[in-house]
C-alpha positions in Angstrom: -25.1 -12.5 -21.7 -22.5 -14.8 -20.3 -22.4 -18.4 -21.4 -22.5 -20.9 -18.5 -19.7 -23.2 -17.7 -17.2 -21.4 -19.9 -18.0 -23.2 -23.2 -17.5 -20.1 -25.4 -14.2 -19.4 -23.7 -12.6 -22.8 -24.1 -13.5 -23.2 -27.8 -11.7 -19.9 -28.7 -8.3 -21.5 -28.2 -6.9 -24.5 -30.0 -3.3 -23.5 -30.9 -0.4 -25.3 -29.3 1.3 -23.2 -26.6 -2.0 -21.2 -26.3 -4.1 -24.0 -24.8 -2.5 -26.8 -22.9 -3.7 -29.7 -20.8 -1.8 -30.2 -17.5 -0.4 -33.6 -16.6 0.1 -32.9 -12.9 3.6 -34.4 -12.6 5.0 -32.0 -10.0 3.8 -30.2 -6.9 3.1 -26.5 -7.6 3.8 -25.6 -3.9 7.3 -27.1 -4.0 8.2 -25.3 -7.3 6.9 -21.9 -6.2 10.1 -20.4 -4.8 12.0 -20.6 -8.0 9.0 -19.5 -10.0 8.5 -16.4 -7.8 12.0 -15.1 -8.6 11.3 -15.4 -12.3 7.9 -13.7 -12.3 8.4 -10.9 -9.7 8.3 -8.2 -12.5 4.8 -9.5 -13.5 3.4 -8.9 -10.0 2.9 -12.6 -9.4 3.4 -14.1 -5.9 2.7 -17.7 -5.0 0.0 -18.3 -2.4 1.1 -20.0 0.8 -0.5 -23.4 1.0 -2.5 -22.8 4.2 -4.1 -19.8 2.6 -4.8 -21.7 -0.6 -6.5 -24.4 1.4 -8.7 -22.0 3.2 -9.8 -20.3 0.0 -10.4 -23.6 -1.7 -12.7 -24.7 1.1 -15.0 -21.8 0.3 -14.9 -22.2 -3.5 -15.6 -26.0 -3.4 -18.1 -25.9 -0.6 -21.1 -26.1 -3.0 -19.3 -28.7 -5.3 -19.0 -26.5 -8.4 -18.9 -28.2 -11.8 -16.3 -25.8 -13.0 -13.5 -23.8 -11.2 -11.5 -21.1 -12.8 -8.2 -19.5 -11.7 -7.8 -16.4 -13.8 -4.2 -15.8 -12.7 -3.1 -19.4 -12.5 0.6 -19.3 -12.0 1.8 -22.9 -11.4 -1.7 -24.0 -10.4 -1.3 -24.2 -6.7 -4.9 -22.8 -6.0 -6.4 -25.2 -8.5 -4.4 -28.0 -6.8 -6.1 -27.3 -3.5 -9.6 -27.2 -5.2 -8.8 -30.5 -6.9 -7.8 -32.1 -3.6 -11.2 -31.1 -2.1 -13.4 -31.7 -5.1 -12.0 -34.1 -7.7 -14.9 -34.0 -10.1 -14.7 -30.3 -10.9 -13.4 -29.3 -14.3 -10.5 -26.9 -13.8 -9.4 -24.0 -16.0 -6.4 -21.8 -15.5 -5.7 -18.6 -17.4 -2.1 -17.3 -17.5 -0.7 -14.5 -19.6 3.0 -15.4 -19.2 3.9 -18.2 -21.6 6.9 -19.4 -19.6 4.8 -19.8 -16.5 2.1 -21.6 -18.5 4.6 -24.2 -19.7 5.7 -24.7 -16.1 2.1 -25.1 -15.0 1.6 -27.8 -17.6 3.5 -30.2 -15.4 2.5 -28.7 -12.0 -1.3 -28.0 -12.3 -3.7 -30.9 -11.6 -3.9 -33.5 -14.3 -6.6 -32.5 -16.9 -6.6 -28.8 -16.1 -7.2 -26.7 -19.2 -4.5 -24.0 -19.3 -5.1 -21.0 -21.5 -2.6 -18.3 -22.5 -4.5 -15.1 -22.4 -4.9 -11.7 -20.6 -8.0 -12.6 -18.5 -9.2 -9.0 -18.3 -9.5 -8.9 -22.1 -10.9 -12.4 -22.6 -14.6 -13.3 -22.7 -14.5 -15.9 -20.0 -18.1 -17.1 -19.8 -19.3 -18.0 -16.3 -17.9 -20.3 -13.7 -19.5 -21.9 -10.6 -16.3 -21.5 -8.8 -13.4 -19.0 -9.1 -10.3 -18.8 -7.0 -7.6 -16.2 -7.5 -4.5 -14.5 -6.3 -4.4 -11.7 -8.9 -1.1 -10.1 -9.8 -0.1 -6.9 -8.0 0.7 -4.3 -10.7 0.3 -0.6 -10.2 -1.8 1.4 -12.7 1.3 3.3 -13.8 2.7 0.1 -15.3 -0.5 -1.0 -17.0 -0.6 -0.5 -20.8 -4.4 -0.4 -21.3 -5.7 2.4 -23.5 -8.3 4.9 -22.4 -10.7 3.0 -24.6 -10.0 -0.2 -22.8 -10.5 1.5 -19.4 -13.9 2.7 -20.7 -14.8 -0.8 -21.8 -13.9 -2.0 -18.3 -16.2 0.6 -16.8 -19.1 -0.6 -19.0 -18.5 -4.2 -18.3 -18.1 -3.8 -14.5 -20.9 -1.3 -14.1 -18.8 1.3 -12.2 -16.6 4.3 -12.8 -12.9 3.5 -12.3 -10.1 5.6 -10.9 -7.2 5.4 -13.4 -4.9 4.6 -10.6 -6.7 1.3 -9.9 -4.3 -1.5 -9.3 -4.5 -4.6 -11.6 -5.8 -6.8 -8.8 -8.8 -4.4 -8.4 -9.7 -4.9 -12.0 -9.5 -8.7 -11.5 -11.8 -8.6 -8.5 -14.5 -6.7 -10.5 -14.3 -9.0 -13.5 -14.3 -12.1 -11.3 -17.7 -10.9 -10.0 -19.0 -10.5 -13.5 -17.8 -14.0 -14.5 -19.2 -15.8 -11.4 -22.3 -17.9 -12.2 -25.5 -17.6 -10.2 -25.1 -19.3 -6.9 -21.4 -19.7 -7.5 -18.7 -18.9 -5.0 -15.3 -17.2 -5.4 -12.4 -16.5 -3.1 -9.9 -13.8 -4.0 -6.9 -12.8 -2.0 -5.4 -9.3 -2.6 -3.4 -6.6 -0.8 -5.7 -4.8 1.5 -4.4 -1.3 0.5 -7.5 -0.6 -1.7 -9.6 -0.5 1.5 -7.7 2.7 2.4 -6.5 4.0 -1.0 -8.3 6.7 -2.9 -8.6 4.4 -6.0 -10.4 1.9 -3.9 -13.5 4.1 -3.3 -15.4 2.7 -6.4 -14.4 -0.9 -5.5 -15.6 -0.5 -1.9 -18.9 1.0 -3.1 -19.3 -2.0 -5.5 -18.6 -4.4 -2.7 -21.1 -2.8 -0.3 -23.9 -2.1 -2.7 -23.7 -4.9 -5.4 -21.4 -7.7 -4.6 -22.2 -7.9 -0.9 -19.7 -10.6 0.0 -20.6 -13.0 2.9 -17.2 -12.2 4.3 -14.1 -10.1 3.9 -11.1 -11.4 6.0 -8.4 -8.8 6.7 -5.2 -10.0 8.3 -3.5 -8.1 11.0 -0.6 -6.1 9.6 1.8 -7.9 11.9 0.9 -11.2 10.3 3.0 -11.2 7.2 1.6 -14.0 5.0 3.8 -13.5 2.0 7.4 -13.5 3.4 9.4 -10.7 1.9 6.4 -9.0 0.4 5.4 -6.4 2.9 1.6 -6.1 2.4 -1.5 -6.4 4.5 -3.7 -9.1 2.9 -7.4 -9.5 2.6 -9.5 -12.4 1.3 -12.9 -11.6 -0.3 -15.4 -14.4 -0.2 -18.1 -13.9 -2.9 -21.4 -15.6 -3.6 -23.6 -14.7 -6.5 -27.4 -14.4 -6.0 -27.6 -13.9 -2.2 -30.6 -11.9 -0.9 -30.0 -8.2 -0.7 -30.6 -8.3 3.1 -28.2 -11.2 3.7 -25.4 -10.2 6.1 -22.2 -9.0 4.7 -19.4 -9.0 7.3 -15.8 -7.8 7.5 -13.4 -9.0 10.2 -9.8 -8.5 11.3 -8.0 -11.6 12.2 -4.6 -12.1 13.9 -4.0 -15.7 12.9 -4.9 -18.3 10.3 -6.9 -20.1 13.0 -9.2 -17.1 13.4 -9.6 -16.9 9.6 -10.6 -20.6 9.5 -13.1 -20.1 12.3 -14.7 -17.2 10.5 -14.9 -19.2 7.3 -16.5 -22.1 9.1 -19.1 -19.8 10.6 -20.0 -18.5 7.1 -20.2 -21.9 5.5 -22.3 -23.2 8.4 -24.4 -20.0 8.5 -23.6 -19.7 12.2 -21.9 -16.4 12.9 -22.5 -16.9 16.7 -19.9 -19.7 16.6 -17.1 -17.3 15.7 -15.4 -15.3 18.5 -13.8 -12.8 16.1 -15.4 -9.3 16.2 -17.5 -9.0 13.1 -18.5 -5.7 11.5 -21.5 -5.1 9.3 -20.3 -3.9 5.9 -23.4 -1.6 5.7 -21.9 0.5 8.4 -18.7 1.3 6.4 -18.7 4.4 4.2 -16.8 3.7 0.9 -15.2 7.1 1.2 -13.4 6.5 4.5 -10.4 4.3 5.3 -11.8 0.9 6.2 -8.5 -0.4 7.6 -8.4 2.4 10.2 -11.9 1.4 11.4 -10.9 -2.3 11.7 -7.5 -1.7 13.3 -8.3 1.4 15.5 -11.9 0.5 16.4 -13.7 3.7 15.5 -14.4 6.3 12.8 -13.0 9.7 13.4 -15.6 12.4 13.7 -14.7 16.1 13.8 -15.0 17.6 17.2 -14.6 21.0 18.8 -11.1 20.0 19.7 -9.9 19.1 16.2 -12.0 21.2 13.8 -9.5 21.4 10.9 -6.9 19.4 9.0 -3.2 19.9 8.5 -3.9 20.9 4.9 -5.6 24.0 6.1 -2.2 25.4 7.1 0.4 23.4 5.2 1.1 21.9 1.7 2.6 18.4 1.8 4.9 17.3 -1.0 6.9 14.1 -1.3 10.7 14.3 -1.0 13.2 14.6 -3.9 13.5 11.5 -6.1 16.9 11.2 -7.7 16.7 8.0 -9.8 20.2 7.0 -8.6 21.0 7.8 -5.0 24.4 6.2 -5.2 25.5 8.7 -7.8 23.6 11.8 -6.8 24.1 11.6 -3.0 27.6 12.0 -1.7 29.4 12.0 1.6 32.1 14.6 2.5 34.9 12.1 1.7 33.2 11.3 -1.7 33.1 15.0 -2.5 36.9 15.2 -1.7 37.7 12.1 -3.7 36.1 13.6 -6.8 37.5 17.1 -6.2 34.0 18.5 -5.6 33.1 21.1 -3.1 30.0 21.7 -1.0 29.1 24.4 -3.5 28.6 21.7 -6.0 26.0 20.1 -3.8 23.4 21.0 -1.2 22.7 19.7 2.3 20.1 16.9 2.1 19.0 14.2 4.4 18.9 10.9 2.5 17.8 8.4 5.2 15.0 8.8 7.8 17.3 7.4 10.5 19.6 10.4 10.1 17.0 12.8 11.5 16.2 11.9 15.1 14.3 13.7 17.8 11.8 16.6 17.5 14.0 19.2 15.9 16.7 18.7 13.2 19.2 21.5 13.6 22.2 22.7 11.6 24.4 21.2 14.4 22.8 17.8 13.8 23.5 18.1 10.1 27.1 18.9 10.8 27.3 15.9 12.9 26.1 13.5 10.2 28.3 15.2 7.7 31.3 14.7 10.0 30.4 11.0 10.4 30.8 10.7 6.6 27.1 9.9 5.9 25.7 10.6 2.4 24.1 14.0 3.1 25.0 16.1 0.1 22.9 16.1 -3.0 24.6 16.9 -6.3 23.4 20.3 -7.7 26.3 22.0 -9.4 25.9 25.7 -10.1 28.8 25.7 -12.6 30.3 22.9 -14.7 33.9 23.1 -13.6 36.4 20.6 -14.9 36.0 18.4 -11.9 32.2 18.5 -12.1 32.4 17.6 -15.8 34.6 14.6 -14.9 32.2 13.4 -12.3 29.3 13.8 -14.8 31.2 11.7 -17.3 31.4 9.0 -14.7 27.7 9.1 -14.4 27.3 8.9 -18.2 29.6 5.8 -18.2 27.3 4.2 -15.6 24.2 4.9 -17.7 22.7 7.3 -15.1 21.2 9.7 -17.8 19.3 6.7 -19.4 17.5 5.8 -16.2 13.8 6.7 -16.0 13.9 9.7 -13.7 17.1 11.4 -15.0 16.0 10.8 -18.6 12.8 12.8 -18.0 14.4 15.8 -16.4 15.3 18.9 -18.5 18.9 18.5 -17.3 19.6 14.9 -16.3 21.9 15.7 -13.4 20.0 18.6 -11.8 17.6 17.5 -9.0 13.9 18.3 -8.7 13.2 21.8 -7.6 12.2 21.7 -3.9 12.4 24.3 -1.3 13.6 23.4 2.2 10.6 21.9 4.1 9.5 23.3 7.4 8.5 19.9 8.8 9.6 16.4 7.8 7.1 13.6 7.9 8.5 10.0 7.8 6.9 8.1 5.0 7.2 4.7 6.8 7.0 3.9 10.5 6.6 0.9 12.7 5.7 2.3 16.1 5.3 6.1 16.8 5.3 8.1 13.6 8.2 10.5 13.1 7.5 14.3 12.7 10.6 16.5 12.8 10.8 20.3 12.8 13.5 21.2 10.3 15.6 24.2 11.1 18.8 23.0 9.5 18.4 24.4 6.0 18.8 20.8 4.6 16.5 19.3 1.9 15.2 15.8 2.0 14.8 12.7 -0.3 11.7 10.5 -0.5 12.3 9.0 3.0 10.4 12.1 4.2 7.5 14.1 2.9 7.9 17.8 3.4 5.4 20.1 5.0 5.5 23.7 3.7 3.6 26.6 5.5 0.9 28.1 3.3 1.5 31.5 4.9 4.5 32.8 6.8 2.7 32.7 10.1 5.4 32.8 12.8 5.8 29.7 15.0 3.1 27.7 13.2 5.6 25.0 12.2 6.8 24.6 15.8 3.2 24.3 17.0 2.3 21.7 14.5 5.4 19.6 15.2 4.6 19.7 18.8 1.0 18.6 18.2 1.9 15.8 15.8 4.3 14.3 18.4 1.6 14.4 21.2 -1.0 11.8 22.1 -3.5 13.8 20.1 -1.2 13.7 17.1 -0.9 9.9 17.4 -4.7 9.7 17.5 -4.8 11.8 14.3 -2.2 9.6 12.6 -4.3 6.6 13.4 -7.2 8.1 11.4 -5.3 8.4 8.1 -2.3 6.0 8.0 -2.0 3.1 5.6 -1.1 -0.4 6.8 1.5 -2.7 5.2 2.7 -6.1 6.2 4.8 -6.8 9.3 3.4 -3.9 11.2 4.7 -1.2 8.7 2.7 2.0 8.4 2.8 4.5 5.5 1.6 8.0 4.8 1.0 9.6 1.4 1.1 13.4 1.0 -2.7 13.5 0.8 -2.9 11.5 4.1 -0.7 14.0 5.8 -2.8 16.9 4.7 -5.9 15.1 5.9 -4.5 14.7 9.5 -7.1 16.2 11.9 -5.7 19.1 13.9 -6.7 21.9 16.2 -6.7 25.6 15.4 -3.1 26.9 15.2 -2.8 30.4 16.7 -0.3 33.0 15.8 2.8 33.3 18.0 5.3 36.0 18.5 8.9 35.3 17.3 10.3 35.0 20.8 7.5 32.7 21.9 8.1 30.4 18.9 11.8 30.4 19.6 11.2 29.4 23.2 8.9 26.6 22.1 11.5 25.2 19.7 14.1 25.3 22.4 11.8 23.5 24.8 11.3 20.7 22.2 15.1 20.5 21.9 15.3 20.0 25.6 12.6 17.3 25.5 14.8 15.2 23.2 16.9 14.2 26.1 14.0 12.6 27.9 13.0 8.9 27.6 10.2 8.5 25.0 7.4 7.9 27.5 8.4 10.8 29.7 8.9 13.0 26.7 5.3 12.3 25.5 4.0 13.4 28.9 5.7 16.7 28.6 4.7 17.2 25.0 1.1 16.6 26.0 1.4 19.3 28.7 2.8 21.8 26.2 0.1 21.0 23.7 -2.5 21.6 26.3 -0.9 24.9 27.2 -0.4 26.3 23.6 -3.3 24.7 21.8 -6.0 24.6 24.5 -6.5 20.9 24.1 -7.7 18.8 27.1 -5.6 16.0 28.4 -6.0 13.2 25.8 -6.2 10.3 28.3 -9.2 12.0 30.0 -11.3 11.7 26.8 -11.0 7.9 26.5 -10.9 7.4 22.7 -9.9 11.0 22.2 -13.0 12.3 20.5 
């Protein structure tokens, strides 16, 4: 049973440099830029002041006696809580000692600062909790399997072992929130689409039932250089099971403030933002796609399958040192290497334009002296040995990826992909038929035909570049800040698609040549002709005639 008002937590610590009392001599917001540079490796990012103010309004709206920030940083969130409610006792937990010492002068006077890993501490319960948890991927976490199992027991849910650190914080914050207490937590919104977020979304919908989740439009980049779509979860412990739980997309801070005001005043009809009932959201689907695209995809007679029925998707080759492993033609010459010591490889997504990447296009980028050869020596000639010695001098073999390969300088074993899928995009996604024989780095995922069915790669490329393909993309893509979209290999395989019929070789060749011709058309005109060809070859109706495309 949790102890109220954190008494058991505070009395655990009495050592200097482990528990400190802040003196509030400086402004945490003004100190944040230098602090962020120092703590980037820890996943800590300062919260913009307008966001901190919005979150503090919710947390302090019921005048809590105690407020906790479990990832305190310099204390900027507690600063905003103190400004709104000066009688609350403030507690900040911080696991980085250097940051804790800086917070001693920046956090509000009297704040109790504790050096600890919040997830491993027995925090007691707080009437108010405010947090911007660190962003650390599961691969960098050092918790043992036993610790993960302890988390599962404490949080009451199974956990994907790829759960990001902020997801664990969110679940523990709920456990440490006192009855009738309020919490505001800002996190990246990626878990609303990611596979590891399924358990968290189920917990949100079935147990936590937040009064509101505010998801910011991807074009609204709240954190400057950090490209992420952000979400604020507003929690309240002890609400009736049938109390409304709403999720909204907002395009501005003003819209977020209006939504918050409507929740505090219990007057949802005063907010013009479109609100969705969380009960209507299946934890197993991508919530961001529902919010941003307005509907949930349902299989229809037109798109009965998925790309994974026909293709395997694999990420591109990761080198661990592109500057060393990727060379231009002049760099090959300078090091007395030949093209037989490397293999054709597209290293930048911008190097592959249009619908079809041909051997002629590869020759053109090679002639322009782009880095388009991947080191892969068949024999260790004297010149190859000399170049490898250069790499050793630079410390390349000690880098993470090369050090984990059987032979540090030989690339991952990848076949030439049939279709390239751009990992990132801002407007129309990029799908390119690859007939060049070149391989690809991680700027592209590669699609590989499961069976050698003639023409299927041409058909799928055509479909993916059509209006139907854009609709399919909108069902699976992931949203990042500043309007950036991303696809993971599993997302690509989950793209809805029609049946792909067999084609004769001559017919497939003709279709590929038609796509090459369409590259000369302006983008809008090209899309019209692609849609016509899709209708002809895949028996799909005109997309526009179906409204939403179902």
